[in-house]
N, C-alpha and C positions, 0 to 999 in steps of 0.2 A: 882193664875196663872193670870196675867194681861192681858187684850184684844190687839190684835194687834193693833186696831184704836185709836188713841189719838188725840182729836182736837186741833188745834193751837192756836185758839184765842178765846175771849170771846163771840163773834158772833155768831161763830159756836157753840161753847156750848150752849147758849140760844137757838137757833133753834133747836138744837137735842132735850133739855129738853121740849120746846114746844109741838114738834110734837109726834103724837100716833103712831100706825102700821096702818095708813091710806093712801090715796093720798090726797094732799090740793093744791089749786089754790094758784096763786103768792099772790093775794090780801088776800085772808084768812090767808097764813101764815104770811103777815105785818101786820096783825091786831093783830095777837096772841102776835106779838112780839111789838106792841105798833107804829107802823109806819102807817103812810097815804099816803105816797108817795111810791107807787110800783115800781118805777123807781130806788130812791136811794136805797130801801130795796134788790132791787136786785142786784145793784152794791156792796154793802155792806154785804150782806148776802148770799145770792143764789151762786152768781158766786164764793166765796169762799168756800163754803160749797159742791159744786161741785167739785170744784178742790182737795180740801182734800177727796173726796170720802166719806162723809158723807151724803150726799143724792144724787137720781138719778131722772133724769126726767122720766117721764111716757112715753114721745115720744123722744127718745133721739138722733134720728139723726134728728128732726124737734125740734131746740130750741123756733122757734117762733111759735109752732102751737096753734092755738087759744082756743085749751082746753087742753094746757099743766097743767101736775100737776107734785107734786113732793113726794118724800117718803124716807123714811130714809133707809139707806143700812143695810146689814146683820151687817155689823162692828160697824155703830151707833149705833143699837138696843143692840149690844152685850155691848159697851160701856156703856150704858143707864143702862142697867139694872145691871151692875156692880157698880154704884155709888148710885144705893137705898138703 
């Protein structure tokens, strides 16, 4: 049975594959994906992954929270486990 979640872009796939089951800051994620500019990374990867429900914010009602972190959704974890 195929998972219900299916990423639609290489950027979201790269992000999911780089993440483990923990919370990451945007700087940590950017570094893991080879970016030095968190702003460009947010626009190209984070926003798209949130829109696709691949990742979630630790503080969903406060996108600019100073301690904001991101983690994989259950659907993204299932998808990642299914491709290994």
